[in-house]
KERO-680891 format. One record per residue: x, y, z of N, C-alpha, C in turn; residue number from 1. Coordinates in nm, 2 decimals. Layout:
<rs>
     n.x     n.y     n.z    ca.x    ca.y    ca.z     c.x     c.y     c.z  pos
       X       Y       Z       X       Y       Z       X       Y       Z  NUM
...
</rs>
This chain:
<rs>
     n.x     n.y     n.z    ca.x    ca.y    ca.z     c.x     c.y     c.z  pos
   -5.54    7.28   -0.31   -5.40    7.26   -0.26   -5.39    7.12   -0.20    1
   -5.49    7.08   -0.13   -5.49    6.95   -0.07   -5.50    6.84   -0.17    2
   -5.58    6.87   -0.27   -5.60    6.77   -0.38   -5.47    6.75   -0.46    3
   -5.40    6.86   -0.48   -5.27    6.85   -0.56   -5.16    6.77   -0.48    4
   -5.16    6.79   -0.35   -5.06    6.72   -0.26   -5.09    6.57   -0.26    5
   -5.22    6.53   -0.26   -5.26    6.39   -0.26   -5.22    6.32   -0.39    6
   -5.24    6.40   -0.50   -5.20    6.35   -0.63   -5.05    6.33   -0.64    7
   -4.98    6.43   -0.58   -4.83    6.42   -0.59   -4.78    6.30   -0.51    8
   -4.84    6.28   -0.39   -4.79    6.16   -0.32   -4.83    6.03   -0.38    9
   -4.95    6.03   -0.44   -4.99    5.91   -0.51   -4.90    5.88   -0.63   10
   -4.87    5.99   -0.71   -4.78    5.98   -0.82   -4.64    5.93   -0.78   11
   -4.59    5.98   -0.66   -4.46    5.94   -0.61   -4.46    5.79   -0.58   12
   -4.57    5.75   -0.51   -4.57    5.60   -0.48   -4.57    5.52   -0.60   13
   -4.65    5.56   -0.70   -4.66    5.48   -0.83   -4.52    5.48   -0.90   14
   -4.45    5.59   -0.89   -4.32    5.60   -0.95   -4.22    5.51   -0.88   15
   -4.23    5.51   -0.75   -4.14    5.42   -0.67   -4.17    5.27   -0.71   16
   -4.30    5.24   -0.72   -4.33    5.10   -0.75   -4.28    5.06   -0.89   17
   -4.30    5.15   -0.99   -4.25    5.13   -1.12   -4.10    5.12   -1.12   18
   -4.03    5.20   -1.04   -3.88    5.20   -1.04   -3.84    5.06   -0.98   19
   -3.90    5.02   -0.87   -3.86    4.89   -0.81   -3.89    4.78   -0.90   20
   -3.99    4.79   -0.99   -4.02    4.68   -1.08   -3.93    4.69   -1.20   21
   -3.86    4.80   -1.22   -3.76    4.82   -1.33   -3.62    4.77   -1.30   22
   -3.59    4.75   -1.17   -3.46    4.72   -1.13   -3.45    4.57   -1.08   23
   -3.34    4.51   -1.12   -3.31    4.37   -1.07   -3.16    4.36   -1.06   24
   -3.12    4.27   -0.97   -2.98    4.25   -0.94   -2.94    4.11   -0.98   25
   -2.83    4.11   -1.06   -2.77    3.98   -1.10   -2.65    3.95   -1.01   26
   -2.67    3.84   -0.94   -2.56    3.79   -0.85   -2.45    3.73   -0.93   27
   -2.33    3.74   -0.87   -2.21    3.69   -0.95   -2.22    3.53   -0.97   28
   -2.30    3.47   -0.90   -2.32    3.32   -0.92   -2.43    3.29   -1.01   29
   -2.49    3.39   -1.07   -2.61    3.37   -1.16   -2.59    3.43   -1.29   30
   -2.68    3.38   -1.38   -2.70    3.44   -1.52   -2.85    3.47   -1.53   31
   -2.89    3.58   -1.59   -3.03    3.62   -1.60   -3.07    3.63   -1.75   32
   -3.19    3.59   -1.77   -3.25    3.61   -1.91   -3.37    3.71   -1.89   33
   -3.37    3.81   -1.97   -3.48    3.91   -1.97   -3.58    3.87   -2.08   34
   -3.71    3.85   -2.04   -3.81    3.81   -2.13   -3.91    3.93   -2.15   35
   -3.96    3.94   -2.27   -4.07    4.04   -2.30   -4.18    3.97   -2.37   36
   -4.29    3.96   -2.30   -4.41    3.89   -2.35   -4.37    3.74   -2.39   37
   -4.28    3.68   -2.31   -4.24    3.54   -2.33   -4.13    3.52   -2.43   38
   -4.08    3.62   -2.49   -3.97    3.61   -2.59   -3.84    3.66   -2.52   39
   -3.74    3.59   -2.55   -3.61    3.62   -2.49   -3.56    3.75   -2.56   40
   -3.53    3.85   -2.47   -3.48    3.98   -2.52   -3.33    3.99   -2.51   41
   -3.28    3.95   -2.40   -3.13    3.96   -2.38   -3.09    3.87   -2.26   42
   -2.96    3.85   -2.26   -2.90    3.77   -2.15   -2.81    3.85   -2.07   43
   -2.82    3.85   -1.94   -2.73    3.93   -1.85   -2.63    3.83   -1.78   44
   -2.51    3.84   -1.81   -2.41    3.75   -1.75   -2.32    3.82   -1.65   45
   -2.31    3.95   -1.66   -2.22    4.03   -1.57   -2.30    4.06   -1.45   46
   -2.24    4.05   -1.33   -2.31    4.08   -1.20   -2.33    4.23   -1.19   47
   -2.44    4.27   -1.12   -2.46    4.41   -1.09   -2.61    4.44   -1.10   48
   -2.64    4.57   -1.09   -2.78    4.62   -1.10   -2.82    4.64   -1.24   49
   -2.93    4.59   -1.28   -2.98    4.59   -1.42   -3.12    4.65   -1.42   50
   -3.15    4.70   -1.55   -3.28    4.76   -1.57   -3.37    4.68   -1.67   51
   -3.50    4.69   -1.65   -3.59    4.63   -1.74   -3.72    4.71   -1.74   52
   -3.80    4.68   -1.84   -3.93    4.76   -1.85   -4.03    4.69   -1.76   53
   -4.09    4.77   -1.67   -4.18    4.72   -1.58   -4.31    4.67   -1.65   54
   -4.37    4.57   -1.59   -4.50    4.52   -1.64   -4.49    4.45   -1.78   55
   -4.39    4.49   -1.86   -4.38    4.43   -1.99   -4.27    4.32   -1.99   56
   -4.17    4.34   -1.92   -4.06    4.25   -1.92   -4.05    4.18   -1.78   57
   -4.00    4.06   -1.78   -3.97    3.98   -1.66   -3.83    3.91   -1.67   58
   -3.78    3.87   -1.56   -3.65    3.82   -1.55   -3.65    3.68   -1.49   59
   -3.57    3.59   -1.54   -3.55    3.46   -1.48   -3.40    3.43   -1.46   60
   -3.37    3.38   -1.34   -3.23    3.36   -1.30   -3.19    3.21   -1.31   61
   -3.06    3.19   -1.35   -3.01    3.06   -1.36   -2.87    3.05   -1.29   62
   -2.85    2.94   -1.23   -2.72    2.91   -1.15   -2.61    2.89   -1.25   63
   -2.50    2.97   -1.24   -2.39    2.96   -1.34   -2.27    2.89   -1.27   64
   -2.29    2.84   -1.15   -2.18    2.77   -1.09   -2.16    2.62   -1.14   65
   -2.05    2.56   -1.10   -2.03    2.42   -1.14   -2.12    2.33   -1.05   66
   -2.20    2.25   -1.11   -2.30    2.17   -1.04   -2.26    2.02   -1.04   67
   -2.30    1.95   -0.94   -2.27    1.80   -0.94   -2.40    1.72   -0.95   68
   -2.39    1.63   -1.04   -2.50    1.53   -1.07   -2.45    1.40   -1.02   69
   -2.51    1.35   -0.91   -2.47    1.22   -0.85   -2.58    1.12   -0.87   70
   -2.54    1.01   -0.92   -2.64    0.90   -0.95   -2.70    0.85   -0.82   71
   -2.83    0.83   -0.82   -2.90    0.78   -0.70   -2.87    0.64   -0.67   72
   -2.86    0.56   -0.77   -2.83    0.42   -0.75   -2.72    0.38   -0.85   73
   -2.63    0.28   -0.82   -2.53    0.23   -0.91   -2.60    0.17   -1.03   74
   -2.54    0.19   -1.15   -2.59    0.13   -1.27   -2.52    0.00   -1.31   75
   -2.59   -0.09   -1.37   -2.53   -0.22   -1.40   -2.49   -0.22   -1.55   76
   -2.36   -0.25   -1.57   -2.30   -0.25   -1.71   -2.24   -0.39   -1.73   77
   -2.22   -0.42   -1.86   -2.15   -0.55   -1.90   -2.02   -0.52   -1.96   78
   -1.91   -0.59   -1.92   -1.78   -0.57   -1.97   -1.76   -0.65   -2.10   79
   -1.64   -0.64   -2.15   -1.61   -0.72   -2.27   -1.60   -0.86   -2.24   80
   -1.59   -0.90   -2.12   -1.58   -1.04   -2.07   -1.72   -1.10   -2.04   81
   -1.82   -1.01   -2.07   -1.96   -1.05   -2.04   -1.98   -1.06   -1.89   82
   -1.91   -0.98   -1.81   -1.93   -0.98   -1.66   -2.01   -0.86   -1.62   83
   -2.10   -0.88   -1.53   -2.18   -0.77   -1.48   -2.11   -0.69   -1.37   84
   -2.11   -0.56   -1.38   -2.05   -0.48   -1.28   -2.15   -0.36   -1.24   85
   -2.14   -0.32   -1.12   -2.22   -0.21   -1.07   -2.13   -0.08   -1.07   86
   -2.17    0.02   -1.13   -2.09    0.14   -1.14   -2.16    0.26   -1.08   87
   -2.09    0.33   -0.99   -2.14    0.45   -0.92   -2.06    0.56   -0.97   88
   -2.12    0.66   -1.03   -2.05    0.77   -1.09   -2.11    0.91   -1.06   89
   -2.04    1.01   -1.09   -2.10    1.15   -1.08   -2.05    1.24   -1.19   90
   -2.12    1.35   -1.21   -2.09    1.44   -1.32   -2.07    1.58   -1.27   91
   -1.97    1.65   -1.32   -1.95    1.79   -1.29   -1.99    1.87   -1.42   92
   -2.09    1.96   -1.41   -2.14    2.03   -1.52   -2.18    2.17   -1.49   93
   -2.20    2.25   -1.59   -2.25    2.39   -1.57   -2.32    2.44   -1.70   94
   -2.39    2.55   -1.68   -2.46    2.61   -1.80   -2.36    2.71   -1.86   95
   -2.34    2.69   -1.99   -2.24    2.79   -2.05   -2.32    2.87   -2.15   96
   -2.43    2.83   -2.20   -2.52    2.90   -2.30   -2.66    2.90   -2.24   97
   -2.69    3.00   -2.16   -2.82    3.00   -2.09   -2.94    3.01   -2.18   98
   -2.92    3.08   -2.29   -3.03    3.10   -2.39   -3.06    2.96   -2.45   99
   -2.96    2.89   -2.50   -2.98    2.76   -2.55   -3.03    2.66   -2.45  100
   -2.99    2.68   -2.33   -3.03    2.59   -2.22   -3.18    2.61   -2.20  101
   -3.23    2.74   -2.20   -3.37    2.77   -2.18   -3.45    2.71   -2.30  102
   -3.40    2.73   -2.42   -3.47    2.69   -2.54   -3.49    2.53   -2.54  103
   -3.38    2.46   -2.50   -3.37    2.32   -2.51   -3.45    2.25   -2.41  104
   -3.44    2.29   -2.28   -3.50    2.22   -2.17   -3.60    2.31   -2.09  105
   -3.62    2.43   -2.15   -3.71    2.52   -2.08   -3.66    2.57   -1.95  106
   -3.53    2.56   -1.94   -3.46    2.61   -1.81   -3.49    2.52   -1.69  107
   -3.54    2.40   -1.72   -3.57    2.31   -1.61   -3.44    2.22   -1.58  108
   -3.39    2.24   -1.46   -3.27    2.17   -1.42   -3.29    2.02   -1.41  109
   -3.41    1.97   -1.37   -3.43    1.83   -1.36   -3.43    1.77   -1.50  110
   -3.48    1.84   -1.60   -3.48    1.78   -1.73   -3.34    1.78   -1.79  111
   -3.26    1.88   -1.75   -3.12    1.88   -1.79   -3.04    1.76   -1.73  112
   -3.07    1.74   -1.60   -3.00    1.63   -1.53   -3.04    1.49   -1.59  113
   -3.17    1.48   -1.62   -3.21    1.35   -1.68   -3.14    1.33   -1.82  114
   -3.13    1.44   -1.90   -3.06    1.43   -2.03   -2.92    1.39   -2.01  115
   -2.85    1.46   -1.92   -2.71    1.43   -1.89   -2.69    1.28   -1.84  116
   -2.77    1.24   -1.75   -2.76    1.11   -1.69   -2.78    1.00   -1.80  117
   -2.88    1.02   -1.89   -2.90    0.93   -2.00   -2.78    0.92   -2.09  118
   -2.72    1.04   -2.12   -2.61    1.04   -2.21   -2.49    0.97   -2.15  119
   -2.46    1.00   -2.02   -2.35    0.94   -1.95   -2.37    0.79   -1.94  120
   -2.49    0.74   -1.91   -2.51    0.60   -1.89   -2.49    0.53   -2.03  121
   -2.54    0.59   -2.13   -2.53    0.53   -2.27   -2.38    0.52   -2.31  122
   -2.31    0.63   -2.28   -2.16    0.63   -2.32   -2.09    0.53   -2.23  123
   -2.12    0.52   -2.10   -2.05    0.42   -2.01   -2.08    0.28   -2.06  124
   -2.21    0.25   -2.10   -2.24    0.12   -2.14   -2.16    0.08   -2.27  125
   -2.15    0.18   -2.35   -2.07    0.15   -2.48   -1.92    0.13   -2.45  126
   -1.86    0.21   -2.36   -1.72    0.20   -2.33   -1.69    0.08   -2.24  127
   -1.78    0.04   -2.15   -1.76   -0.08   -2.07   -1.76   -0.20   -2.15  128
   -1.84   -0.20   -2.26   -1.85   -0.32   -2.35   -1.72   -0.34   -2.43  129
   -1.64   -0.24   -2.43   -1.51   -0.25   -2.50   -1.39   -0.29   -2.41  130
   -1.41   -0.29   -2.28   -1.30   -0.31   -2.19   -1.33   -0.43   -2.09  131
   -1.21   -0.48   -2.04   -1.22   -0.59   -1.94   -1.24   -0.53   -1.80  132
   -1.26   -0.62   -1.71   -1.28   -0.57   -1.57   -1.15   -0.50   -1.52  133
   -1.04   -0.56   -1.55   -0.91   -0.51   -1.51   -0.89   -0.37   -1.56  134
   -0.93   -0.34   -1.69   -0.91   -0.21   -1.75   -1.00   -0.11   -1.69  135
   -1.12   -0.14   -1.66   -1.22   -0.04   -1.60   -1.19   -0.02   -1.45  136
   -1.13   -0.11   -1.38   -1.10   -0.10   -1.24   -0.97   -0.02   -1.22  137
   -0.86   -0.06   -1.29   -0.74    0.01   -1.26   -0.66    0.04   -1.39  138
   -0.66   -0.06   -1.48   -0.57   -0.05   -1.60   -0.59    0.08   -1.68  139
   -0.71    0.10   -1.73   -0.74    0.22   -1.82   -0.86    0.30   -1.77  140
   -0.87    0.31   -1.64   -0.98    0.39   -1.58   -0.97    0.53   -1.61  141
   -0.86    0.60   -1.61   -0.85    0.74   -1.64   -0.88    0.76   -1.79  142
   -0.84    0.68   -1.87   -0.87    0.69   -2.01   -1.02    0.67   -2.04  143
   -1.08    0.58   -1.97   -1.23    0.56   -1.98   -1.30    0.68   -1.94  144
   -1.27    0.75   -1.82   -1.34    0.86   -1.78   -1.32    0.98   -1.87  145
   -1.20    0.99   -1.93   -1.17    1.10   -2.03   -1.26    1.08   -2.15  146
   -1.27    0.96   -2.20   -1.35    0.94   -2.32   -1.50    0.96   -2.29  147
   -1.54    0.92   -2.18   -1.69    0.94   -2.14   -1.71    1.09   -2.13  148
   -1.62    1.16   -2.07   -1.64    1.31   -2.05   -1.65    1.38   -2.19  149
   -1.56    1.34   -2.28   -1.56    1.41   -2.41   -1.68    1.38   -2.49  150
   -1.72    1.25   -2.49   -1.84    1.22   -2.57   -1.97    1.28   -2.51  151
   -1.98    1.28   -2.38   -2.09    1.34   -2.31   -2.10    1.49   -2.33  152
   -1.98    1.55   -2.33   -1.98    1.70   -2.35   -2.03    1.74   -2.49  153
   -2.00    1.66   -2.59   -2.05    1.69   -2.72   -2.20    1.69   -2.73  154
   -2.27    1.60   -2.66   -2.41    1.60   -2.66   -2.47    1.70   -2.57  155
   -2.40    1.73   -2.46   -2.45    1.82   -2.36   -2.45    1.97   -2.42  156
   -2.36    2.00   -2.50   -2.35    2.13   -2.56   -2.47    2.17   -2.65  157
   -2.54    2.06   -2.69   -2.66    2.09   -2.77   -2.77    2.15   -2.69  158
   -2.77    2.14   -2.55   -2.87    2.20   -2.47   -2.81    2.31   -2.39  159
   -2.69    2.36   -2.43   -2.63    2.48   -2.36   -2.56    2.44   -2.23  160
   -2.52    2.32   -2.22   -2.45    2.27   -2.10   -2.31    2.21   -2.14  161
   -2.21    2.23   -2.05   -2.08    2.17   -2.08   -2.05    2.08   -1.96  162
   -2.00    1.96   -1.99   -1.96    1.86   -1.90   -1.81    1.87   -1.87  163
   -1.78    1.91   -1.75   -1.64    1.93   -1.71   -1.57    1.81   -1.67  164
   -1.64    1.71   -1.61   -1.57    1.59   -1.56   -1.68    1.48   -1.54  165
   -1.64    1.36   -1.56   -1.71    1.24   -1.53   -1.62    1.15   -1.45  166
   -1.67    1.11   -1.33   -1.58    1.03   -1.24   -1.66    0.90   -1.20  167
   -1.58    0.79   -1.19   -1.63    0.67   -1.14   -1.59    0.65   -0.99  168
   -1.69    0.66   -0.91   -1.66    0.65   -0.76   -1.63    0.51   -0.72  169
   -1.70    0.42   -0.78   -1.69    0.28   -0.74   -1.73    0.19   -0.86  170
   -1.65    0.08   -0.88   -1.68   -0.02   -0.97   -1.68   -0.16   -0.90  171
   -1.80   -0.22   -0.88   -1.81   -0.34   -0.80   -1.89   -0.44   -0.87  172
   -1.88   -0.56   -0.82   -1.96   -0.67   -0.87   -2.10   -0.67   -0.80  173
   -2.20   -0.73   -0.87   -2.33   -0.74   -0.80   -2.31   -0.84   -0.68  174
   -2.41   -0.83   -0.59   -2.40   -0.91   -0.46   -2.38   -1.05   -0.49  175
   -2.46   -1.11   -0.58   -2.45   -1.26   -0.60   -2.31   -1.30   -0.66  176
   -2.26   -1.21   -0.74   -2.13   -1.24   -0.80   -2.02   -1.21   -0.70  177
   -2.04   -1.11   -0.62   -1.94   -1.07   -0.52   -1.92   -1.19   -0.42  178
   -2.04   -1.25   -0.38   -2.03   -1.36   -0.28   -1.96   -1.48   -0.34  179
   -1.99   -1.51   -0.47   -1.92   -1.62   -0.54   -1.77   -1.59   -0.55  180
   -1.73   -1.47   -0.58   -1.59   -1.43   -0.59   -1.52   -1.44   -0.45  181
   -1.60   -1.39   -0.35   -1.54   -1.40   -0.22   -1.52   -1.55   -0.17  182
   -1.61   -1.63   -0.21   -1.60   -1.78   -0.17   -1.48   -1.84   -0.24  183
   -1.46   -1.80   -0.37   -1.34   -1.85   -0.44   -1.21   -1.80   -0.38  184
   -1.21   -1.67   -0.35   -1.09   -1.61   -0.29   -1.06   -1.67   -0.15  185
   -1.17   -1.70   -0.08   -1.15   -1.76    0.06   -1.09   -1.90    0.04  186
   -1.15   -1.98   -0.05   -1.09   -2.11   -0.07   -0.95   -2.11   -0.12  187
   -0.92   -2.01   -0.21   -0.78   -2.00   -0.26   -0.69   -1.97   -0.15  188
   -0.73   -1.87   -0.07   -0.64   -1.83    0.04   -0.62   -1.94    0.14  189
   -0.72   -2.02    0.17   -0.71   -2.14    0.26   -0.61   -2.24    0.20  190
   -0.63   -2.26    0.06   -0.54   -2.36    0.00   -0.39   -2.31    0.01  191
   -0.37   -2.18   -0.02   -0.23   -2.13   -0.01   -0.18   -2.14    0.14  192
   -0.27   -2.11    0.23   -0.23   -2.12    0.37   -0.19   -2.26    0.41  193
   -0.27   -2.36    0.36   -0.24   -2.50    0.39   -0.11   -2.54    0.33  194
   -0.09   -2.50    0.20    0.04   -2.53    0.14    0.16   -2.47    0.22  195
    0.14   -2.35    0.26    0.25   -2.28    0.33    0.27   -2.35    0.47  196
    0.16   -2.39    0.53    0.17   -2.46    0.66    0.24   -2.60    0.64  197
    0.20   -2.67    0.54    0.26   -2.80    0.51    0.41   -2.79    0.48  198
    0.44   -2.68    0.40    0.58   -2.66    0.36    0.66   -2.62    0.49  199
    0.60   -2.54    0.57    0.67   -2.51    0.70    0.69   -2.63    0.79  200
    0.59   -2.72    0.80    0.61   -2.84    0.88    0.72   -2.92    0.82  201
    0.72   -2.94    0.69    0.83   -3.02    0.63    0.97   -2.96    0.65  202
    0.97   -2.83    0.64    1.10   -2.76    0.67    1.14   -2.77    0.81  203
    1.04   -2.77    0.90    1.07   -2.78    1.04    1.12   -2.92    1.07  204
    1.06   -3.02    1.02    1.11   -3.16    1.04    1.25   -3.18    0.98  205
    1.27   -3.12    0.87    1.40   -3.13    0.80    1.51   -3.06    0.89  206
    1.48   -2.94    0.94    1.57   -2.87    1.03    1.60   -2.95    1.16  207
    1.49   -3.00    1.21    1.50   -3.08    1.34    1.58   -3.20    1.32  208
    1.56   -3.27    1.21    1.64   -3.40    1.18    1.78   -3.36    1.15  209
    1.81   -3.25    1.08    1.95   -3.21    1.06    2.02   -3.17    1.19  210
    1.94   -3.11    1.28    2.00   -3.07    1.41    2.03   -3.19    1.49  211
    1.94   -3.29    1.49    1.96   -3.42    1.56    2.08   -3.49    1.51  212
    2.09   -3.49    1.37    2.21   -3.56    1.31    2.34   -3.49    1.35  213
    2.34   -3.36    1.34    2.46   -3.28    1.38    2.49   -3.31    1.53  214
    2.39   -3.32    1.61    2.41   -3.34    1.75    2.48   -3.48    1.77  215
    2.42   -3.58    1.71    2.48   -3.72    1.72    2.62   -3.72    1.67  216
    2.65   -3.65    1.55    2.78   -3.65    1.50    2.88   -3.58    1.59  217
    2.83   -3.47    1.65    2.92   -3.39    1.74    2.95   -3.47    1.86  218
    2.85   -3.54    1.92    2.87   -3.63    2.04    2.97   -3.74    2.00  219
    2.94   -3.80    1.89    3.03   -3.92    1.85    3.17   -3.87    1.83  220
    3.19   -3.75    1.76    3.33   -3.70    1.75    3.39   -3.67    1.88  221
    3.31   -3.61    1.97    3.36   -3.57    2.10    3.40   -3.70    2.18  222
    3.32   -3.80    2.17    3.35   -3.93    2.24    3.48   -3.99    2.18  223
    3.48   -3.99    2.05    3.60   -4.04    1.98    3.73   -3.97    2.02  224
    3.72   -3.84    2.02    3.84   -3.76    2.06    3.87   -3.78    2.21  225
    3.77   -3.79    2.30    3.79   -3.82    2.44    3.86   -3.95    2.46  226
    3.81   -4.06    2.39    3.87   -4.19    2.40    4.01   -4.19    2.34  227
    4.03   -4.11    2.24    4.17   -4.10    2.18    4.26   -4.04    2.28  228
    4.22   -3.93    2.34    4.30   -3.86    2.44    4.33   -3.95    2.56  229
    4.22   -4.01    2.60    4.24   -4.10    2.72    4.33   -4.22    2.69  230
    4.32   -4.27    2.57    4.41   -4.38    2.53    4.55   -4.34    2.52  231
    4.57   -4.21    2.46    4.70   -4.16    2.46    4.76   -4.14    2.60  232
    4.67   -4.09    2.69    4.72   -4.07    2.83    4.75   -4.20    2.90  233
    4.67   -4.30    2.88    4.70   -4.43    2.93    4.82   -4.49    2.88  234
    4.84   -4.47    2.75    4.96   -4.52    2.68    5.09   -4.46    2.74  235
    5.08   -4.32    2.76    5.19   -4.25    2.82    5.22   -4.30    2.96  236
    5.11   -4.32    3.04    5.12   -4.36    3.18    5.18   -4.50    3.18  237
    5.14   -4.59    3.09    5.19   -4.72    3.09    5.34   -4.72    3.05  238
    5.37   -4.63    2.95    5.51   -4.62    2.91    5.60   -4.57    3.03  239
    5.54   -4.47    3.11    5.62   -4.42    3.22    5.63   -4.53    3.33  240
    5.52   -4.61    3.35    5.53   -4.72    3.45    5.63   -4.82    3.40  241
    5.63   -4.85    3.27    5.72   -4.95    3.22    5.86   -4.91    3.23  242
    5.88   -4.78    3.20    6.02   -4.72    3.21    6.07   -4.73    3.35  243
    5.98   -4.69    3.45    6.02   -4.69    3.59    6.05   -4.84    3.63  244
    5.97   -4.93    3.59    5.99   -5.07    3.63    6.12   -5.13    3.57  245
    6.15   -5.09    3.45    6.27   -5.13    3.38    6.39   -5.08    3.45  246
    6.39   -4.97    3.50    6.51   -4.91    3.57    6.53   -4.97    3.70  247
    6.43   -4.99    3.79    6.44   -5.05    3.92    6.31   -5.12    3.96  248
    6.31   -5.25    3.94    6.19   -5.32    3.96    6.15   -5.32    4.10  249
    6.25   -5.33    4.19    6.22   -5.34    4.33    6.16   -5.21    4.38  250
    6.22   -5.09    4.34    6.16   -4.96    4.38    6.02   -4.94    4.32  251
    6.00   -4.99    4.20    5.87   -4.98    4.14    5.77   -5.06    4.22  252
    5.81   -5.18    4.26    5.72   -5.26    4.35    5.69   -5.19    4.48  253
    5.80   -5.14    4.54    5.78   -5.07    4.67    5.69   -4.95    4.65  254
    5.71   -4.87    4.55    5.62   -4.75    4.52    5.48   -4.79    4.50  255
    5.45   -4.89    4.43    5.32   -4.94    4.41    5.25   -4.99    4.54  256
    5.34   -5.06    4.62    5.28   -5.10    4.75    5.25   -4.99    4.84  257
    5.33   -4.88    4.84    5.29   -4.77    4.92    5.16   -4.71    4.87  258
    5.14   -4.70    4.74    5.02   -4.65    4.69    4.90   -4.74    4.73  259
    4.92   -4.87    4.74    4.81   -4.96    4.78    4.79   -4.94    4.93  260
    4.89   -4.92    5.01    4.87   -4.90    5.15    4.79   -4.77    5.17  261
    4.83   -4.67    5.10    4.76   -4.54    5.11    4.61   -4.55    5.08  262
    4.58   -4.63    4.97    4.44   -4.65    4.94    4.37   -4.74    5.04  263
    4.44   -4.84    5.09    4.38   -4.93    5.18    4.36   -4.88    5.32  264
    4.44   -4.79    5.37    4.42   -4.73    5.50    4.38   -4.58    5.50  265
    4.30   -4.55    5.41    4.25   -4.41    5.39    4.16   -4.37    5.51  266
    4.08   -4.46    5.56    3.99   -4.43    5.66    4.02   -4.52    5.78  267
    4.00   -4.46    5.90    4.03   -4.53    6.03    3.93   -4.64    6.05  268
    3.82   -4.63    5.99    3.71   -4.73    6.01    3.73   -4.85    5.92  269
    3.82   -4.84    5.83    3.84   -4.95    5.73    3.90   -5.07    5.81  270
    3.85   -5.19    5.78    3.89   -5.32    5.84    3.93   -5.41    5.73  271
    4.05   -5.47    5.75    4.10   -5.57    5.65    4.14   -5.70    5.73  272
    4.09   -5.81    5.68    4.13   -5.94    5.74    4.22   -6.02    5.65  273
    4.35   -6.02    5.68    4.45   -6.09    5.59    4.53   -6.18    5.67  274
    4.59   -6.28    5.60    4.69   -6.37    5.66    4.81   -6.29    5.69  275
    4.87   -6.33    5.80    4.99   -6.26    5.85    5.11   -6.28    5.75  276
    5.10   -6.39    5.67    5.21   -6.41    5.58    5.17   -6.36    5.44  277
    5.07   -6.28    5.43    5.03   -6.23    5.30    5.13   -6.13    5.24  278
    5.15   -6.13    5.11    5.25   -6.04    5.05    5.22   -5.90    5.07  279
    5.09   -5.87    5.11    5.05   -5.74    5.14    5.13   -5.67    5.25  280
    5.18   -5.75    5.34    5.26   -5.70    5.46    5.41   -5.70    5.43  281
    5.45   -5.73    5.31    5.59   -5.75    5.28    5.67   -5.63    5.32  282
    5.63   -5.51    5.29    5.72   -5.39    5.32    5.69   -5.34    5.46  283
    5.58   -5.39    5.52    5.56   -5.35    5.66    5.64   -5.43    5.76  284
    5.68   -5.55    5.73    5.76   -5.63    5.82    5.91   -5.60    5.81  285
    5.95   -5.54    5.71    6.09   -5.52    5.69    6.12   -5.58    5.55  286
    6.23   -5.54    5.49    6.25   -5.58    5.36    6.39   -5.65    5.35  287
    6.40   -5.74    5.26    6.53   -5.80    5.22    6.51   -5.83    5.08  288
    6.62   -5.85    5.01    6.62   -5.88    4.87    6.55   -6.02    4.83  289
    6.57   -6.11    4.93    6.51   -6.24    4.90    6.37   -6.25    4.95  290
    6.32   -6.15    5.01    6.17   -6.15    5.05    6.16   -6.22    5.18  291
    6.26   -6.26    5.27    6.24   -6.33    5.39    6.23   -6.23    5.50  292
</rs>
């Protein structure tokens, strides 16, 4: 009885081990290949619990998500103008035929990345050689990436991989060329700045000279108008004086003398030394028509 129980327990343990070896789980982010003695038996793409023959069959899993292949260093390419440019790019790819992927590169992701990068660089080199710097930087950049993606995808499908996108992160000049371009740009900007500064100074002098001219003209016109008004006032005053004198010369002389007296005796401290017979005292002594 004891012997039978031991055998039963031992058989149960063996059965559990065989069952655990027969079950594998495919994650939704993975694809699995079932091998039997090194030969591909089937491909499992649907997620869930799967079965296989223990000891005879084995399973290998592959990532089915979209992967990114980013270049370690920018690559140097030559444009149609024979100008060197440094291009930094990345690739979006995924495995779409896992069996072909395993047969072509042995399921080695690094080998697949090397193949993709070689294909992309070769295509970029070809396309850059057809385009100018302006076209690859801004003019036809989208078209360039589309063409590279399409051509790369054709070759990638031969190893069970599809290329979803190829993007240029940066297109720049090498350091030695960038420094030369920067120096030329700096010199050009300084030249433009000097031209603008000289033009500004010339305009400033022109505006200042025009303002000075207008000031002189305005002052001259104001002086002219003032003299004209003053002359007209003096003429009217003279005419009034002449009219008054013509009407009564004696009264006019008397009025003028009173004005002189007023101006002469304005201050008590004023001192005048005159001859007693001076005409200045004519109207102070008394008046007569003959002046005696």
